[in-house]
Biotite code that builds the C-alpha atoms (Angstrom):
import biotite.structure as struc

atoms = struc.array([
    struc.Atom([-13.225, -19.120, -11.466], chain_id="A", res_id=1, res_name="MET", atom_name="CA", element="C"),
    struc.Atom([-9.592, -19.620, -12.491], chain_id="A", res_id=2, res_name="PHE", atom_name="CA", element="C"),
    struc.Atom([-8.767, -16.010, -11.669], chain_id="A", res_id=3, res_name="ALA", atom_name="CA", element="C"),
    struc.Atom([-10.279, -16.375, -8.192], chain_id="A", res_id=4, res_name="SER", atom_name="CA", element="C"),
    struc.Atom([-8.176, -19.443, -7.531], chain_id="A", res_id=5, res_name="ILE", atom_name="CA", element="C"),
    struc.Atom([-5.065, -17.691, -8.816], chain_id="A", res_id=6, res_name="LEU", atom_name="CA", element="C"),
    struc.Atom([-5.702, -14.602, -6.661], chain_id="A", res_id=7, res_name="TYR", atom_name="CA", element="C"),
    struc.Atom([-5.870, -16.794, -3.573], chain_id="A", res_id=8, res_name="ALA", atom_name="CA", element="C"),
    struc.Atom([-2.126, -17.471, -3.842], chain_id="A", res_id=9, res_name="PHE", atom_name="CA", element="C"),
    struc.Atom([-0.806, -13.923, -4.353], chain_id="A", res_id=10, res_name="PHE", atom_name="CA", element="C"),
    struc.Atom([1.612, -13.001, -1.566], chain_id="A", res_id=11, res_name="LEU", atom_name="CA", element="C"),
    struc.Atom([2.854, -9.673, -2.886], chain_id="A", res_id=12, res_name="CYS", atom_name="CA", element="C"),
    struc.Atom([1.457, -7.102, -5.286], chain_id="A", res_id=13, res_name="LEU", atom_name="CA", element="C"),
    struc.Atom([4.114, -4.463, -5.895], chain_id="A", res_id=14, res_name="SER", atom_name="CA", element="C"),
    struc.Atom([3.636, -1.994, -8.760], chain_id="A", res_id=15, res_name="LEU", atom_name="CA", element="C"),
    struc.Atom([5.227, 1.305, -7.694], chain_id="A", res_id=16, res_name="PRO", atom_name="CA", element="C"),
    struc.Atom([5.441, 4.238, -10.115], chain_id="A", res_id=17, res_name="ASP", atom_name="CA", element="C"),
    struc.Atom([3.569, 2.554, -12.984], chain_id="A", res_id=18, res_name="ASN", atom_name="CA", element="C"),
    struc.Atom([1.059, 5.314, -13.847], chain_id="A", res_id=19, res_name="ASP", atom_name="CA", element="C"),
    struc.Atom([-1.806, 3.053, -12.750], chain_id="A", res_id=20, res_name="LEU", atom_name="CA", element="C"),
    struc.Atom([-5.005, 5.078, -12.712], chain_id="A", res_id=21, res_name="ASP", atom_name="CA", element="C"),
    struc.Atom([-8.550, 4.588, -11.535], chain_id="A", res_id=22, res_name="GLY", atom_name="CA", element="C"),
    struc.Atom([-9.687, 3.246, -8.200], chain_id="A", res_id=23, res_name="PHE", atom_name="CA", element="C"),
    struc.Atom([-8.455, 0.476, -5.939], chain_id="A", res_id=24, res_name="LEU", atom_name="CA", element="C"),
    struc.Atom([-10.787, -2.394, -6.885], chain_id="A", res_id=25, res_name="PRO", atom_name="CA", element="C"),
    struc.Atom([-12.711, -4.221, -4.154], chain_id="A", res_id=26, res_name="PRO", atom_name="CA", element="C"),
    struc.Atom([-11.497, -7.486, -5.734], chain_id="A", res_id=27, res_name="GLU", atom_name="CA", element="C"),
    struc.Atom([-8.265, -6.942, -3.791], chain_id="A", res_id=28, res_name="ILE", atom_name="CA", element="C"),
    struc.Atom([-10.235, -8.628, -0.980], chain_id="A", res_id=29, res_name="ALA", atom_name="CA", element="C"),
    struc.Atom([-10.163, -11.833, -3.037], chain_id="A", res_id=30, res_name="GLU", atom_name="CA", element="C"),
    struc.Atom([-6.444, -12.193, -2.266], chain_id="A", res_id=31, res_name="MET", atom_name="CA", element="C"),
    struc.Atom([-6.576, -13.595, 1.297], chain_id="A", res_id=32, res_name="PRO", atom_name="CA", element="C"),
    struc.Atom([-2.907, -14.657, 1.292], chain_id="A", res_id=33, res_name="ALA", atom_name="CA", element="C"),
    struc.Atom([-1.698, -11.153, 0.360], chain_id="A", res_id=34, res_name="LEU", atom_name="CA", element="C"),
    struc.Atom([1.071, -9.975, 2.692], chain_id="A", res_id=35, res_name="ARG", atom_name="CA", element="C"),
    struc.Atom([2.380, -6.934, 0.831], chain_id="A", res_id=36, res_name="HIS", atom_name="CA", element="C"),
    struc.Atom([0.330, -4.411, -1.152], chain_id="A", res_id=37, res_name="LEU", atom_name="CA", element="C"),
    struc.Atom([2.620, -1.762, -2.598], chain_id="A", res_id=38, res_name="GLU", atom_name="CA", element="C"),
    struc.Atom([1.160, 0.673, -5.139], chain_id="A", res_id=39, res_name="LEU", atom_name="CA", element="C"),
    struc.Atom([2.894, 3.985, -4.323], chain_id="A", res_id=40, res_name="PRO", atom_name="CA", element="C"),
    struc.Atom([3.459, 6.815, -6.794], chain_id="A", res_id=41, res_name="ALA", atom_name="CA", element="C"),
    struc.Atom([0.651, 5.949, -9.190], chain_id="A", res_id=42, res_name="ASN", atom_name="CA", element="C"),
    struc.Atom([-2.473, 7.834, -10.239], chain_id="A", res_id=43, res_name="LEU", atom_name="CA", element="C"),
    struc.Atom([-4.997, 5.912, -8.140], chain_id="A", res_id=44, res_name="LEU", atom_name="CA", element="C"),
    struc.Atom([-7.925, 7.972, -6.869], chain_id="A", res_id=45, res_name="SER", atom_name="CA", element="C"),
    struc.Atom([-11.246, 7.746, -5.094], chain_id="A", res_id=46, res_name="GLY", atom_name="CA", element="C"),
    struc.Atom([-12.277, 6.124, -1.845], chain_id="A", res_id=47, res_name="PRO", atom_name="CA", element="C"),
    struc.Atom([-10.743, 2.981, -0.452], chain_id="A", res_id=48, res_name="LEU", atom_name="CA", element="C"),
    struc.Atom([-13.164, 0.041, -0.711], chain_id="A", res_id=49, res_name="PRO", atom_name="CA", element="C"),
    struc.Atom([-15.143, -0.481, 2.510], chain_id="A", res_id=50, res_name="ASP", atom_name="CA", element="C"),
    struc.Atom([-13.822, -3.306, 4.638], chain_id="A", res_id=51, res_name="GLY", atom_name="CA", element="C"),
    struc.Atom([-11.332, -4.513, 2.044], chain_id="A", res_id=52, res_name="VAL", atom_name="CA", element="C"),
    struc.Atom([-8.520, -4.680, 4.581], chain_id="A", res_id=53, res_name="PHE", atom_name="CA", element="C"),
    struc.Atom([-10.602, -6.833, 6.946], chain_id="A", res_id=54, res_name="ASN", atom_name="CA", element="C"),
    struc.Atom([-10.503, -9.530, 4.249], chain_id="A", res_id=55, res_name="ALA", atom_name="CA", element="C"),
    struc.Atom([-6.689, -9.464, 4.230], chain_id="A", res_id=56, res_name="LEU", atom_name="CA", element="C"),
    struc.Atom([-5.722, -10.879, 7.638], chain_id="A", res_id=57, res_name="PRO", atom_name="CA", element="C"),
    struc.Atom([-2.101, -11.565, 6.665], chain_id="A", res_id=58, res_name="LEU", atom_name="CA", element="C"),
    struc.Atom([-1.393, -8.079, 5.276], chain_id="A", res_id=59, res_name="LEU", atom_name="CA", element="C"),
    struc.Atom([1.885, -6.775, 6.738], chain_id="A", res_id=60, res_name="GLU", atom_name="CA", element="C"),
    struc.Atom([2.827, -3.966, 4.352], chain_id="A", res_id=61, res_name="THR", atom_name="CA", element="C"),
    struc.Atom([0.489, -1.354, 2.876], chain_id="A", res_id=62, res_name="LEU", atom_name="CA", element="C"),
    struc.Atom([2.096, 1.334, 0.709], chain_id="A", res_id=63, res_name="ARG", atom_name="CA", element="C"),
    struc.Atom([-0.350, 3.622, -1.096], chain_id="A", res_id=64, res_name="LEU", atom_name="CA", element="C"),
    struc.Atom([1.367, 6.986, -0.689], chain_id="A", res_id=65, res_name="GLN", atom_name="CA", element="C"),
    struc.Atom([1.658, 9.472, -3.543], chain_id="A", res_id=66, res_name="MET", atom_name="CA", element="C"),
    struc.Atom([-1.790, 8.647, -4.969], chain_id="A", res_id=67, res_name="ASN", atom_name="CA", element="C"),
    struc.Atom([-5.055, 10.552, -4.700], chain_id="A", res_id=68, res_name="GLN", atom_name="CA", element="C"),
    struc.Atom([-6.929, 8.019, -2.569], chain_id="A", res_id=69, res_name="LEU", atom_name="CA", element="C"),
    struc.Atom([-9.440, 9.184, 0.019], chain_id="A", res_id=70, res_name="SER", atom_name="CA", element="C"),
    struc.Atom([-11.199, 7.820, 3.067], chain_id="A", res_id=71, res_name="GLY", atom_name="CA", element="C"),
    struc.Atom([-10.090, 5.881, 6.106], chain_id="A", res_id=72, res_name="PRO", atom_name="CA", element="C"),
    struc.Atom([-8.157, 2.633, 6.191], chain_id="A", res_id=73, res_name="VAL", atom_name="CA", element="C"),
    struc.Atom([-10.636, 0.708, 8.306], chain_id="A", res_id=74, res_name="SER", atom_name="CA", element="C"),
    struc.Atom([-9.666, -2.495, 10.046], chain_id="A", res_id=75, res_name="VAL", atom_name="CA", element="C"),
    struc.Atom([-11.894, -4.057, 12.683], chain_id="A", res_id=76, res_name="GLN", atom_name="CA", element="C"),
])
């Protein structure tokens, strides 16, 4: 519960070149105030979560280059 409330206030998540590995978690969608998501030059892999970017209406910046992510960035 506390984590969900805390996530609601994140405006920027910027962790470039941090050797983060694994997948982009669908919980990113629980950050509705997020304006900047910057995770370039990490070791992230796998598909992007379905519809995650639809849950981020304020997102202005998306930087995921230099990872091994796959699939479309779908926004409806």
